[in-house]
C-alpha positions as CSV (number, residue, x, y, z in Angstrom):
1,M,14.8,22.1,-24.2
2,D,14.0,19.0,-22.6
3,T,15.4,16.2,-24.7
4,T,15.0,13.1,-22.5
5,Y,12.1,11.4,-20.6
6,T,14.1,12.2,-17.4
7,D,14.5,16.0,-18.6
8,R,10.7,16.2,-19.0
9,L,9.8,14.3,-15.8
10,S,12.3,16.2,-13.7
11,R,11.1,19.4,-15.0
12,Y,7.4,18.5,-14.4
13,A,8.3,17.5,-10.6
14,A,10.3,20.8,-10.2
15,G,7.2,22.7,-11.4
16,F,4.5,20.7,-9.7
17,R,2.0,22.9,-7.6
18,Y,-1.1,22.4,-5.7
19,E,-2.8,25.2,-7.7
20,H,-2.4,23.0,-10.8
21,L,-4.5,19.8,-9.4
22,P,-7.9,19.3,-10.5
23,R,-10.6,19.0,-7.8
24,E,-10.7,15.0,-8.0
25,A,-6.9,14.9,-7.4
26,V,-7.5,17.1,-4.3
27,D,-10.3,14.9,-3.0
28,G,-8.6,11.6,-3.7
29,A,-5.6,12.5,-1.8
30,K,-7.7,13.5,1.1
31,I,-9.4,10.2,1.2
32,V,-6.2,8.1,0.7
33,V,-4.6,9.9,3.6
34,L,-7.3,9.1,5.9
35,D,-7.4,5.6,4.9
36,T,-3.8,4.7,5.1
37,I,-3.5,6.6,8.4
38,G,-5.8,4.0,9.7
39,A,-3.9,1.2,8.1
40,I,-0.8,2.6,9.6
41,L,-2.2,2.8,12.8
42,A,-3.5,-0.7,12.7
43,G,0.2,-1.8,11.3
44,S,1.8,-0.2,14.5
45,L,0.3,-2.7,16.8
46,P,3.1,-4.7,18.5
47,R,2.1,-7.9,17.1
48,F,3.4,-6.9,13.6
49,G,7.0,-7.8,14.1
50,G,8.3,-5.9,11.2
51,S,6.5,-2.7,12.9
52,R,7.9,-3.5,16.1
53,Y,11.6,-4.3,15.1
54,T,11.9,-1.1,12.8
55,G,10.3,1.1,15.5
56,D,12.5,-0.3,18.0
57,L,15.6,0.2,15.8
58,A,14.5,3.9,15.3
59,R,15.0,4.5,19.0
60,L,18.0,2.5,19.2
61,L,19.7,4.7,16.4
62,G,18.3,8.0,17.9
63,G,18.9,11.0,15.9
64,V,17.5,14.5,15.8
65,P,13.9,14.4,17.1
66,E,12.1,15.9,14.2
67,C,9.6,13.4,13.2
68,T,7.0,11.0,14.8
69,V,7.3,7.4,14.9
70,I,3.6,6.5,14.4
71,G,1.9,4.4,17.3
72,R,5.1,5.2,19.3
73,G,5.8,7.8,22.1
74,F,9.1,9.2,20.7
75,K,10.2,10.9,17.4
76,T,13.6,10.3,15.8
77,N,15.1,11.9,12.3
78,V,13.4,11.8,9.2
79,A,15.1,8.8,7.5
80,N,14.6,6.5,10.5
81,A,10.9,7.8,10.8
82,A,10.4,6.8,7.1
83,L,11.5,3.4,7.6
84,A,9.6,2.6,10.5
85,N,6.3,4.2,9.5
86,G,6.7,2.9,6.1
87,T,6.9,-0.5,7.2
88,M,3.9,0.0,9.4
89,G,2.1,1.3,6.1
90,Y,2.0,-2.3,4.7
91,A,2.2,-4.5,8.0
92,A,-1.5,-5.0,8.4
93,D,-1.9,-5.4,4.6
94,V,-5.2,-3.3,4.9
95,E,-4.2,-0.1,3.0
96,G,-6.0,1.1,-0.2
97,G,-5.7,3.7,-3.1
98,G,-2.9,1.9,-5.2
99,I,-2.4,2.4,-8.7
100,S,-1.2,0.0,-11.3
101,R,0.9,-3.0,-9.7
102,Q,1.6,-1.0,-6.5
103,H,0.6,-0.4,-2.9
104,I,1.9,2.8,-3.2
105,S,-0.2,4.7,-0.4
106,A,1.8,2.4,1.9
107,V,5.0,4.0,0.8
108,L,3.9,7.5,0.4
109,V,1.5,8.4,3.0
110,P,4.1,7.6,5.7
111,V,6.9,9.8,3.5
112,M,4.3,12.5,3.5
113,L,3.7,12.4,7.1
114,S,7.3,12.1,8.0
115,V,8.8,14.7,5.7
116,G,5.8,17.2,6.4
117,E,6.3,16.9,10.0
118,R,10.0,17.8,9.7
119,Q,9.4,20.6,7.1
120,H,6.3,21.9,9.2
121,A,4.4,21.9,5.6
122,D,0.8,22.9,5.1
123,G,-1.9,20.8,3.7
124,R,-1.5,22.1,0.4
125,T,1.9,21.1,0.1
126,M,1.2,17.6,1.5
127,I,-1.6,17.1,-1.0
128,A,0.5,18.1,-3.9
129,S,3.5,16.2,-2.7
130,L,1.4,13.1,-2.5
131,N,0.1,13.8,-6.0
132,L,3.4,14.2,-7.5
133,G,4.6,10.9,-5.8
134,Y,1.7,9.0,-7.4
135,D,2.6,10.3,-11.0
136,I,6.2,9.6,-10.6
137,A,5.6,6.1,-9.6
138,G,2.7,5.2,-12.0
139,R,4.4,6.4,-14.8
140,I,8.0,4.9,-14.6
141,D,6.1,1.7,-13.7
142,M,3.9,2.0,-16.9
143,A,6.9,2.8,-19.0
144,A,8.7,-0.3,-17.6
145,D,6.0,-3.1,-18.0
146,P,2.4,-2.5,-17.4
147,K,1.4,-6.1,-18.3
148,T,3.5,-8.1,-15.9
149,H,2.1,-8.4,-12.6
150,Y,5.3,-8.7,-11.0
151,P,8.9,-7.8,-12.8
152,H,11.1,-10.6,-12.5
153,S,11.3,-11.5,-8.9
154,F,10.8,-8.0,-7.6
155,H,7.8,-6.3,-5.7
156,P,6.5,-3.3,-7.8
157,S,5.5,-1.4,-4.9
158,A,9.0,-1.3,-3.4
159,V,10.9,-0.9,-6.8
160,F,8.7,2.0,-7.9
161,G,8.3,3.3,-4.5
162,H,11.7,4.4,-4.1
163,F,11.2,7.1,-7.0
164,A,7.9,7.8,-5.7
165,A,9.5,8.7,-2.3
166,A,12.1,10.7,-3.7
167,A,9.6,12.7,-5.7
168,T,7.5,13.2,-2.8
169,T,10.4,14.4,-0.4
170,G,11.6,16.5,-3.3
171,H,8.3,18.4,-3.4
172,F,8.8,19.4,0.5
173,L,12.3,20.4,-0.2
174,G,11.7,22.5,-3.3
175,L,14.3,20.7,-5.5
176,S,15.3,22.3,-8.7
177,R,15.1,20.1,-12.0
178,E,18.6,19.3,-12.0
179,Q,18.2,18.0,-8.2
180,F,15.0,16.1,-9.1
181,A,16.9,14.4,-12.1
182,N,19.7,13.5,-9.4
183,A,17.2,12.3,-6.6
184,L,15.4,10.1,-9.0
185,G,18.7,8.6,-10.3
186,L,20.0,7.9,-6.7
187,A,16.7,6.3,-6.0
188,G,16.8,4.4,-8.9
189,I,20.3,2.8,-8.3
190,N,19.0,1.3,-5.1
191,A,15.5,0.4,-6.2
192,G,14.6,-3.2,-5.4
193,G,12.6,-5.3,-3.1
194,L,12.9,-9.2,-3.7
195,M,9.3,-11.0,-3.6
196,V,11.4,-13.8,-1.8
197,W,9.4,-12.3,1.4
198,V,6.7,-14.9,0.2
199,N,8.9,-17.4,2.2
200,D,8.7,-15.7,5.6
201,P,5.9,-17.0,7.5
202,T,6.5,-14.5,10.1
203,E,5.4,-11.5,7.7
204,D,8.0,-9.1,9.1
205,S,9.9,-8.9,5.9
206,R,7.0,-8.5,3.8
207,P,6.5,-4.7,4.8
208,Y,10.1,-4.2,5.6
209,V,10.7,-3.7,1.7
210,I,8.1,-0.8,1.6
211,G,9.9,0.9,4.6
212,M,13.0,0.8,2.9
213,A,11.6,2.1,-0.2
214,A,10.2,5.2,1.8
215,H,14.0,5.4,3.6
216,C,16.0,5.3,0.5
217,G,13.6,7.6,-1.3
218,V,13.8,10.3,1.5
219,I,17.8,9.9,1.6
220,S,18.2,10.2,-2.1
221,A,16.2,13.4,-2.2
222,L,18.0,14.9,0.8
223,L,21.4,13.9,-0.8
224,A,20.2,15.4,-4.0
225,Q,19.4,18.8,-2.1
226,M,23.0,18.8,-0.8
227,G,24.3,18.7,-4.4
228,M,25.0,14.9,-4.7
229,G,25.0,13.8,-8.3
230,G,23.1,10.8,-9.6
231,P,23.1,8.5,-12.7
232,L,21.9,10.5,-15.8
233,G,18.7,9.7,-17.6
234,I,17.3,7.1,-15.0
235,V,14.0,7.2,-16.9
236,D,15.3,6.7,-20.2
237,K,16.5,3.5,-22.1
238,G,20.3,3.0,-21.9
239,K,23.1,0.5,-20.7
240,Y,22.5,-1.1,-17.4
241,S,18.9,0.7,-17.1
242,I,16.0,0.1,-15.0
243,Y,14.2,-1.5,-17.7
244,D,16.8,-4.0,-18.1
245,A,16.1,-4.9,-14.6
246,F,12.3,-4.7,-14.4
247,S,10.9,-4.9,-17.7
248,G,10.9,-8.5,-18.1
249,E,11.1,-9.8,-21.8
250,M,9.1,-6.9,-23.0
251,E,10.5,-3.9,-24.5
252,P,9.7,-0.6,-22.2
253,R,7.2,1.9,-23.2
254,L,9.2,5.0,-22.6
255,A,6.3,7.3,-23.9
256,E,4.1,6.3,-21.1
257,A,6.6,8.0,-18.6
258,T,5.6,11.6,-19.8
259,A,1.9,10.7,-21.7
260,D,-0.4,13.6,-21.1
261,L,2.2,15.1,-18.3
262,G,0.2,17.6,-16.5
263,D,-3.1,16.8,-18.0
264,V,-3.6,13.3,-16.3
265,F,-3.1,13.1,-12.6
266,L,-2.8,9.4,-11.5
267,M,-4.4,10.1,-7.8
268,A,-7.5,10.5,-9.6
269,R,-7.3,6.9,-11.2
270,R,-6.1,5.3,-8.0
271,H,-7.6,1.8,-7.2
272,G,-10.2,1.0,-4.7
273,F,-9.8,0.4,-0.9
274,K,-9.6,-2.8,1.0
275,R,-11.9,-4.0,3.7
276,H,-10.0,-7.0,4.8
277,A,-6.6,-7.2,6.1
278,C,-5.3,-9.6,3.6
279,C,-4.0,-9.8,0.1
280,G,-6.5,-8.0,-2.4
281,D,-6.7,-11.1,-4.6
282,I,-8.7,-12.8,-1.9
283,H,-11.2,-10.2,-1.3
284,S,-14.0,-11.0,-3.8
285,G,-13.7,-14.7,-2.4
286,I,-14.2,-13.3,1.2
287,D,-17.2,-11.2,-0.2
288,G,-18.7,-14.2,-1.8
289,L,-18.2,-16.8,1.3
290,V,-19.5,-14.0,3.6
291,K,-22.6,-13.8,1.8
292,I,-23.4,-17.3,1.5
293,V,-22.5,-18.1,5.2
294,T,-24.4,-15.0,6.4
295,E,-27.6,-15.3,4.3
296,N,-27.9,-19.1,5.2
297,D,-26.6,-19.0,8.9
298,L,-24.0,-21.3,8.4
299,G,-21.6,-22.3,11.0
300,P,-18.0,-24.1,10.5
301,D,-19.6,-27.3,11.4
302,D,-22.3,-27.1,8.8
303,L,-19.5,-26.8,6.0
304,A,-18.4,-29.8,4.1
305,E,-16.4,-28.1,1.4
306,I,-15.4,-24.6,0.2
307,V,-14.2,-24.3,-3.5
308,H,-12.7,-20.8,-4.1
309,H,-12.4,-20.3,-7.8
310,T,-10.3,-17.3,-9.1
311,H,-8.4,-16.4,-12.3
312,P,-5.3,-18.5,-13.2
313,A,-3.0,-15.7,-13.2
314,R,-4.1,-14.7,-9.7
315,A,-4.2,-18.1,-8.3
316,K,-0.4,-18.5,-8.4
317,V,-0.3,-15.8,-5.9
318,I,-2.6,-17.1,-3.0
319,D,-2.7,-20.7,-3.8
320,N,-1.4,-22.2,-0.5
321,N,1.1,-19.3,0.1
322,P,3.3,-19.7,3.0
323,L,2.4,-16.2,4.1
324,K,-1.0,-16.3,5.8
325,S,-1.9,-12.6,4.3
326,H,-1.6,-14.4,0.9
327,N,-3.0,-17.8,1.7
328,A,-6.5,-18.2,0.2
329,Q,-7.2,-21.6,1.6
330,Y,-6.1,-20.1,5.1
331,I,-8.1,-16.8,5.1
332,M,-11.2,-18.3,3.5
333,S,-11.1,-20.8,6.4
334,V,-11.0,-18.0,8.9
335,V,-13.7,-16.1,7.3
336,A,-15.9,-19.1,7.4
337,V,-15.6,-19.2,11.2
338,H,-15.3,-15.4,11.8
339,R,-17.2,-14.0,8.9
340,G,-14.6,-11.8,8.4
341,V,-10.5,-11.4,9.1
342,P,-9.5,-10.2,12.4
343,P,-6.8,-8.0,12.4
344,D,-4.4,-10.2,13.9
345,A,-5.0,-13.3,11.5
346,I,-2.2,-12.7,9.4
347,V,0.3,-12.8,12.4
348,V,-1.4,-15.4,14.5
349,D,-2.0,-18.7,12.7
350,Y,-5.8,-19.4,13.8
351,R,-4.8,-22.9,12.3
352,E,-3.2,-23.5,15.3
353,T,-5.1,-21.5,17.8
354,D,-8.8,-22.5,16.8
355,P,-9.8,-26.0,16.0
356,R,-12.5,-25.0,13.9
357,V,-10.5,-23.0,11.6
358,R,-7.9,-25.9,11.2
359,A,-10.9,-28.4,10.5
360,V,-12.4,-25.9,7.9
361,S,-8.9,-25.1,6.2
362,Q,-8.8,-29.0,5.6
363,R,-12.2,-28.8,3.6
364,T,-11.2,-25.7,1.5
365,R,-9.9,-25.7,-2.1
366,M,-8.6,-23.1,-4.7
367,I,-8.8,-23.7,-8.4
368,G,-7.4,-21.0,-10.9
369,D,-10.2,-21.8,-13.6
370,I,-12.0,-18.7,-14.1
371,T,-12.0,-17.8,-17.9
372,D,-15.1,-16.3,-18.2
373,A,-14.7,-12.9,-20.1
374,D,-17.1,-11.0,-18.0
375,L,-15.0,-11.6,-14.8
376,G,-11.8,-10.0,-14.5
377,L,-8.5,-10.8,-12.7
378,G,-10.2,-9.8,-9.3
379,A,-13.3,-11.9,-9.5
380,A,-14.1,-14.8,-7.6
381,I,-16.7,-17.7,-7.8
382,V,-17.3,-19.5,-4.2
383,D,-18.9,-22.8,-4.1
384,V,-20.1,-24.0,-0.7
385,R,-21.3,-27.8,0.0
386,T,-23.0,-28.4,3.4
387,R,-23.1,-32.0,5.5
388,D,-26.5,-32.0,4.7
389,G,-26.1,-31.8,1.0
390,R,-27.1,-28.3,0.3
391,T,-24.9,-26.4,-2.4
392,F,-24.6,-22.6,-2.8
393,R,-22.5,-20.6,-5.4
394,E,-21.8,-16.9,-5.5
395,R,-20.1,-15.0,-8.2
396,V,-18.3,-12.0,-7.2
397,P,-17.1,-9.9,-10.3
398,R,-15.5,-6.9,-8.2
399,W,-15.1,-6.9,-4.4
400,R,-16.7,-4.3,-2.2
401,G,-14.1,-1.4,-2.2
402,H,-12.7,-2.0,-5.8
403,Q,-13.0,1.2,-8.1
404,D,-15.7,-0.7,-9.9
405,N,-17.7,-1.5,-6.7
406,P,-16.6,1.5,-4.5
407,F,-17.3,2.2,-0.9
408,T,-19.5,4.9,0.2
409,R,-18.4,7.5,2.4
410,A,-19.7,6.0,5.3
411,E,-17.8,2.8,4.7
412,I,-14.6,4.5,4.7
413,E,-15.3,6.2,7.9
414,E,-16.4,3.0,9.5
415,K,-13.1,1.3,8.4
416,F,-11.0,4.2,9.4
417,F,-12.3,4.4,12.9
418,R,-12.3,0.6,13.3
419,L,-8.5,0.6,12.5
420,A,-7.4,3.9,14.2
421,T,-9.0,3.1,17.5
422,M,-7.0,0.1,17.9
423,R,-4.2,2.6,18.8
424,I,-5.5,6.1,19.4
425,P,-8.8,7.3,21.2
426,Q,-12.0,7.9,19.5
427,T,-11.7,11.7,20.1
428,A,-8.0,11.7,18.5
429,A,-9.5,9.9,15.7
430,E,-12.3,12.3,15.3
431,Q,-9.7,15.0,15.0
432,V,-7.7,13.0,12.7
433,M,-10.8,12.8,10.2
434,A,-11.6,16.3,10.6
435,I,-8.1,17.4,9.8
436,C,-8.0,15.1,6.6
437,D,-11.4,16.2,5.6
438,D,-10.3,19.9,5.4
439,L,-6.6,19.1,4.6
440,E,-5.9,21.7,2.1
441,N,-6.4,24.1,5.2
442,L,-4.1,22.4,7.7
443,D,-1.4,25.0,8.8
444,D,1.3,22.4,9.9
445,C,1.5,18.7,9.4
446,A,3.2,18.6,13.0
447,R,-0.5,18.8,14.1
448,L,-1.9,15.9,12.3
449,A,1.3,13.7,13.3
450,A,0.8,14.6,17.0
451,L,-2.3,13.0,17.0
452,L,-0.8,9.7,15.8
453,A,1.7,9.0,18.8
454,V,0.8,6.6,21.4
455,P,2.8,6.5,24.9
456,E,5.5,3.8,25.1
457,E,3.8,1.9,28.1
458,K,0.9,0.9,25.4
459,I,3.9,-0.7,23.3
């Protein structure tokens, strides 16, 4: 009998099969893969230091040439590829398809591509592995503390991404129940990822914690397959448990770990998709500002003041954050000039290179004062005052791409091609989309991975 939450979750993982998935979980996985591949390719641009350095490290360390380093012209072993590709997954901060508090697609799609290529897995195995990773990450997260945005000083995507990567890898490896329990235990004892990357203006370390979650999760599953033991009952409450570390002052809700197990697939409940390359908490404000300046044909010299209102709980994340990707005042000033967020805006400080952005940023404020019950955490109100005395206000309950204001299929495709063709030819991007659309019938993940390599002379 399964007597602990870890027992139940491990048995569930060992018995997980593509045939058990509802149609919405299959279709959801295919969309997440397409969207995240676009984000990984954008994140592989050399201008993203974290991606460049971890890719260079993978080349330096060498290893069995079994897995593609995306956006590069070489292969390495699966652990090094997971680190490099996982770092790319979050580098551009434009991936979607998250759950709970997590950017989990940035961890799992790189793991799926790397391990899937190594195992020459078919598309159904890829889809199932991704769904399992989503379920494991989401369930352990919900058991830990679903009401706290960030557990202590840790990034949830990195913390719970370790478990997710181990589960996804374990599915490819065909781990037994006992091996899954060990893999999750080994992943859990290394789980971490300090949010102190908010003090790194280079943004190199922000995606690095995601790459390390992918890397460590893969290694945990491989070690468990070899017979290495891990701490017992990693998902259960006990001495020195993950809940002591990551549940804050709240008691863990252990029943969430296995609630409706096998009946609810979290991939089908994934969050929306990003349009803009920055923290999602700024997206509603961007949409509101774009609408105001576009509909009224306002240039940066017309703007006397921009005031971005948001929920108090989210303001502390994006109010003058040292990171450009999480700095609402900076991003909104870029948008006022460019009517969007150029792909390099979070690594090149436009306040230093564009005097128009610098001037508007000095006239842009944020206030965390939204308390209207009709507007949730992700809402924004944007006020604009022009130099000639006109005023405009835009309320945005949900940014475009949010699950309550979802993208159309055409918008998802437009985003994918816009990002993917920064690194691969249009013809290759079209092949990638065709494979993702029919992923359940793909015979070998290596065919997809081969389309994501870029000749080294382009680095």
